[in-house]
C-alpha positions in Angstrom: 2.3 -31.0 64.4 -0.9 -32.7 63.3 1.0 -34.5 60.5 3.5 -35.8 63.1 0.7 -37.0 65.4 -1.0 -38.8 62.5 2.2 -40.5 61.4 3.2 -41.5 64.9 -0.3 -42.3 66.3 0.5 -46.1 66.6 3.7 -45.4 68.5 1.8 -42.9 70.8 -1.0 -45.4 71.5 1.4 -48.3 72.2 3.5 -46.0 74.4 0.4 -44.9 76.4 -0.7 -48.5 76.9 2.9 -49.5 77.9 3.1 -46.7 80.4 -0.3 -47.7 81.9 0.8 -51.3 82.1 4.1 -50.2 83.7 2.2 -48.1 86.3 -0.1 -51.1 87.0 2.9 -53.4 87.5 4.6 -50.8 89.7 1.4 -50.5 91.9 1.0 -54.3 92.1 4.6 -55.5 92.3 6.7 -52.5 93.0 9.9 -51.5 91.3 11.2 -55.1 91.3 8.2 -56.1 89.1 8.9 -53.2 86.7 12.6 -54.3 86.4 11.5 -57.9 85.7 9.1 -56.7 83.1 11.8 -54.6 81.5 14.1 -57.7 81.4 11.4 -59.7 79.6 10.9 -56.8 77.2 14.6 -56.6 76.5 14.8 -60.4 75.9 11.9 -60.2 73.4 13.5 -57.2 71.7 16.8 -58.9 71.3 15.1 -62.0 70.0 13.2 -60.1 67.4 16.0 -57.7 66.4 17.8 -60.0 63.9 14.6 -60.7 62.0 13.6 -57.0 62.0 17.1 -55.9 60.7 17.0 -58.6 58.0 13.5 -57.5 56.9 14.5 -53.8 56.8 17.7 -54.7 54.9 15.6 -56.6 52.4 13.2 -53.7 52.0 16.0 -51.1 51.7 17.8 -53.3 49.1 14.7 -53.8 47.1 13.9 -50.1 47.2 17.3 -49.5 45.6 16.8 -52.3 43.0 13.2 -51.5 42.0 12.7 -48.0 40.6 9.6 -46.0 41.5 6.7 -46.9 39.1 8.4 -50.1 37.8 5.6 -52.3 39.1 2.7 -50.2 37.8 2.3 -52.4 34.7 2.3 -55.6 36.7 0.5 -54.7 39.9 -0.8 -51.1 39.4 -4.4 -49.9 39.4 -4.6 -50.5 35.6 -3.3 -54.0 35.8 -6.8 -55.4 36.5 -7.2 -59.1 37.5 -3.8 -59.9 36.1 -2.2 -57.6 38.7 -4.2 -59.2 41.5 -3.1 -62.6 40.3 0.5 -61.6 40.2 0.3 -60.1 43.7 -1.5 -63.2 45.0 1.2 -65.5 43.5 4.0 -63.3 44.9 2.3 -63.3 48.3 2.1 -67.1 48.3 5.7 -67.4 47.3 7.0 -64.9 49.9 8.8 -66.8 52.7 9.3 -65.4 56.2 7.3 -63.7 58.8 5.9 -60.2 59.1 9.3 -58.6 59.5 10.1 -59.5 56.0 6.6 -59.3 54.4 5.5 -55.9 55.6 8.6 -53.9 54.7 8.4 -55.6 51.2 4.7 -54.5 50.9 5.9 -50.9 51.5 8.6 -51.2 48.8 6.0 -52.7 46.4 3.7 -49.7 47.1 6.4 -47.2 46.5 7.3 -49.0 43.2 3.8 -48.6 41.8 1.7 -51.5 43.1 -1.8 -50.3 44.0 -3.6 -51.0 47.2 -5.6 -53.8 45.7 -2.5 -55.7 44.7 -1.0 -55.0 48.2 -4.0 -56.4 49.9 -4.0 -59.4 47.6 -0.3 -59.9 48.4 -0.8 -59.7 52.2 -3.9 -62.0 52.2 -2.2 -64.6 50.0 0.9 -64.4 52.2 -1.1 -64.8 55.4 -3.4 -67.6 54.2 -1.6 -69.5 51.5 2.1 -69.0 51.9 3.8 -72.1 50.4 6.3 -72.2 53.2 3.5 -72.3 55.8 1.5 -74.9 54.0 4.5 -77.2 53.4 6.3 -76.8 56.8 3.3 -76.7 59.1 0.0 -77.8 57.6 1.0 -80.9 55.6 3.0 -82.5 58.4 0.7 -81.5 61.2 -2.8 -81.8 59.6 -2.2 -84.1 56.7 -2.0 -83.5 52.9 -5.7 -83.9 52.3 -6.7 -81.2 54.8 -3.8 -78.9 53.7 -4.9 -79.1 50.1 -8.6 -78.5 51.0 -7.7 -75.5 53.1 -5.3 -74.2 50.5 -7.9 -74.4 47.7 -10.6 -72.8 49.9 -8.3 -69.9 50.6 -7.0 -69.5 47.1 -9.6 -67.0 45.8 -9.5 -64.9 48.9 -6.5 -62.8 47.9 -8.1 -62.0 44.6 -11.5 -61.1 46.2 -9.8 -59.0 48.9 -7.7 -57.1 46.4 -10.7 -56.4 44.2 -12.7 -55.1 47.2 -9.7 -52.9 48.2 -9.8 -51.3 44.8 -13.5 -50.4 45.3 -13.5 -49.2 48.9 -13.2 -45.4 48.8 -10.5 -45.0 51.4 -7.6 -42.8 50.4 -4.2 -44.2 51.2 -0.7 -43.0 50.4 2.3 -45.2 51.2 4.6 -43.8 53.9 7.8 -42.4 52.4 6.3 -41.9 49.0 6.7 -38.2 49.1 2.9 -37.6 48.8 1.0 -36.6 51.8 -2.7 -37.3 52.0 
């Protein structure tokens, strides 16, 4: 049972917060307010569902295409700075939102990428994604600002990945078969 609670702790916390919010809505607005809130939640769920399914399909497909351990040479613990650089470039090239990026990170972990490379990937995706820079920053903020911001954020994926390799926190990717 403790393993289940540990794996599902996020779900349990969110469920508890949701129940508390639902109780507050019931108290303030009655059952009609709860029904309106459930309607809004259903709308959000249906709006997010296609992206979630596409991201999970991408992750499942990549898991079948990339054998376990295949990325150890390129993004594993022994890959050094080169691995962090590869992960940083891959993160910058990754299009899409979190529903595509985070399942991909899990697949990369299960294929042999170490936590430093995964952190470098996520930081580069979040800060310097090419799609984000070209679609949002250049048109809205101008090329000069976008280039300056891009260059300032460029080393952060490498730095974060190197720090992640040194911080003594044990982590095992979910679904890898190893339990920590």
